[in-house]
N, C-alpha and C positions, 0 to 999 in steps of 0.2 A: 206340050204339057208343062206347066209350072208346078214344081214340087216344093212343098214347104215342110221343114222340120221344126218350124217355129210355131207353137201353139196359138199365138196371138195374130199370126198372119195367115189367113185362110186363102188357099189357092186351088188349083184344079185337083190336087191330091195332097193330103197332109198325112205325115207319118210322125209318130212320137218315138224318139230314140233317146230319151233322157235316162241317164244313169247306166248306160251300157254302150258297148262298141257296136257299130253297124254290122250286119250280117249279109248273107247272100240275097235276102229279100230287099234290103235297102239298096244294095249295089245294083240289082236288077232295075229297080225304080229309078235310081239315079241315071243309069245309062239311057233311059228313055226320055229324060227330062230335057227340056230346052233351057230351063234355068232353075236354080235351086236357092231356097231361102233357108238359112241356118239360124238356130237360136244363139243368143249371146254365150250361153254356157256349153256350146258344143265341144266335144272332145276332139283332139287332134286327129284321131283315127277317122272320125266322120268327115272332118275338113279335108284330110288327105284324099279320102275316097271321092269326095264331091269334086274337088279340083282336078283330080286325075281323070274322072269320067265325064265331066261337064265343063263346057267353056265358060258358062256364066254362073258365078256363085256370089251370093250376098250373105253376110258381109265379107269384105276382103280381110282375112286374118293372116296374111303372109307375115306381117311384122310381129303379130302376137305370138306365133309359133316359131318364127325364125329368129326373133330377138326376145326371148322370154325373160320375165322378171325385171326388176329395176336395173340390174347390171346390163341386161340385154338392151334396155332402152337407152341407157347412156352410150353403149357401144353404137347403137343406131344413130343417135344425135351426132356423135363424133364422125362416124363414117359419112354422114350427109353434110357435115360442116355446118350444123345449125346451132345457133346460140343456146347455151345452157350453163348452169352454174358449174364452176370448176369442181371436178369430181375424180376421186381415185377409187377403183374397184378392187375388191379382194375376194378370191375364190374360197378362202379358208383363213382361220386364225394363223396357221403356219405361215402363209404368205404375208399376212399382216406383220407378224413378228420379224420375218425375214427382211421386210422393207423398212421397218421402223426401228429395229434394234430392241435389245432387252429392256430398255426403259420406255418403250413405246413412244419414241419421238415423232410426234405428228406435227412438227412445226411447219410442215408444208402449208397448213392452214392455221391462221390465228384463231385462238379460242375467242368466242364460241364457234363451233362448227356443227354440222348436222351428221348424225350417224343413222343409216338406214339399212335394215335387213333387206335381203333380195326379194322378199315376198310381203304381201299385205297391201291394203289400199285404204283410202279415205283416212289417212293419217295413222294407221296402225303400223307398229314396228318402226316408227320414226322418232328419233330422240335428239334433243339438243344437248350437246356436250359443252359444258361451261367450266370444267375443271378436270384435273388428273383423276380425282376421285370418281367423278361421274363416268369417265372413260373406263376406268378399271371395273366399275359396276357393270357397264354394258358389255365389256369383253367377257366377263364371267357368264353373262346371259348367252352370249354367242357360243361359249364353250358348252353350255347346257343344250343349246340347239344342236350343235354338231354331234353330240352324243345320241341324239334321236335321228340323225341323218340329214339334218337341214343345214346347208352350207351357204356361205356367200353374204357379203355386206359391202357397203361403200361408205366413204366419208365425203362430205360435200361442203363447200364454203357456205357459210351462213349469209343469206342475202336480206338485209333490212328492207322490209317492204310494207311497213305500217300494218303488219299482221293481216294482210289481205292477199288473195290470189284470184286470178281470172280463170274461170273455166270456160272452155269453148266446146260445146257438144256438137259433134259432126254426125249427121244422119244423111247419108248419101251426099248430096250437094248443099244440104241445109246446114247453116251455122247458127247456133244459139249461144250467146255469150252472157255471162252474169258473174258478178263478183261474190266471193265468199269472204265475209269480213268478221274477223275475230274481235269480240268485245271484251273478252277476258284477258287482262294484262299478264296473267301468269301462264297463259297458254299460247305457244308460238305457232301452232298448227292451225291454219285457216280452213278447216274442214267442217261440214255441217255436223258430222258425228261428234266433233269436238266442241260444239257450241257456237260455231260461226253462223252469222245470219246472211241471207241472200239479198243482194242489191243488184238490180238490173240496169239502174240509171247512172251509176257512178262513172266518172271519167270516160266519156264516150270516145275521145281521141285515142286513149289507150286501148279500149276495146277494139277499135278499128285496127290498130297496129298489131294487136294479138291475133285477130282473125286473119290478117294478112300473113303472119308467120305460120298459122295453122294451115292456111291454103297451100303454102309452100311445102310444109310437111306432107300433107295429103297428096299433093301432086307427085312428090318424090316417091311415096310409099304405096299409094293406092288405098290408104286407110279411109274407110267410109262409114264406120260405126264406133265411136269412142268419145269419151270425155277427157279432154286434154287440158292440163293445168299449166299456167304461166305465171311467172313472177315479174314484177317491175321494180328494179332496185331504186330505193329512195335516193341513192347518191348520184343518180344520173338525171339530168334535167330533161333529156330527150326521152321520147317513148321507145325504150329499148327493151323489148320483151325477151325473157329467157324461158325456154322449154323446161318444165319441171318433170312431168311424167304423163304417161298415157294410161288411161283407165278404160279397159275394154268392158268392165262392169262399172257402172257409175250410178250414183244417187239420182233420183228423179224429181226431188222437191223443187229444184231450180227450173224445172220444165213445167211445173204445174201438177206434178203427181203422176202416178203410173198410168192412169187412163189417158191423160194427155200425151204421155210418151207413146202409148200404143197407137193413138190416132196419128201422131207425127211419123211414127215408124211405118205404119201401113201406107200413108200417103206418099212417103218418099220411096218406099219399095215399089209402089206402082209407077212412080216417075222413073225409077231405074229400069223397070221392066219395059216401059214404053220406049226407052232409048236403045234397047237391045237390037242388034242387027239380025 
């Protein structure tokens, strides 16, 4: 029996477990399943139960839950020795002040540099720091976040990349690459939600290099459902991609919309099932 918790992937048995932790009925069904399909938004409790009780689970979210947030992803890239922008992570404002001193000396990176909170996607909670004043402003924002229990941020070297990033969507063994190109000169984030446009034809050699890097990441981690963002520094003549971040939830406009994504997901899930032992 193939069991699906994903409402858009219909299999032998479907269960909706959205917005709640799994219970005894879900565990009973999981133990009977040959393979399990989970939704993108599954809770860790469901993922842990599925992987504990069944050998075959899609998607593989080991890295999503094992290396959570932007800080976790940077730690993953470092552990795997994969290329990414130079980054320093901080678990709290206290750690930041301890490392940089009372004057917030962040000369480790030349201004401008990028400040990212540990959470958020599609360009949210990402800021370009181009002065001491802008840094002080964002640190006050971090202080307000910490008062609500939200901790952690990182600072990262700014990579001049002509305001464009390459996204590679991984669905099982399928790779779909497209550029997100920012046309607003006052906006440094190349995200569709920030006004970037989609281009599927630009720089095919760089696309090939980016997909090669993603294949390496997926081989090392087992990631098989994610939208992964890559930067290409303008200062390098060679196609030298840098991993930026992994999006386990990702926009679908670059794939042709939600219906197209559902078609791709169903097809690739069937391919994954057909390869099972």
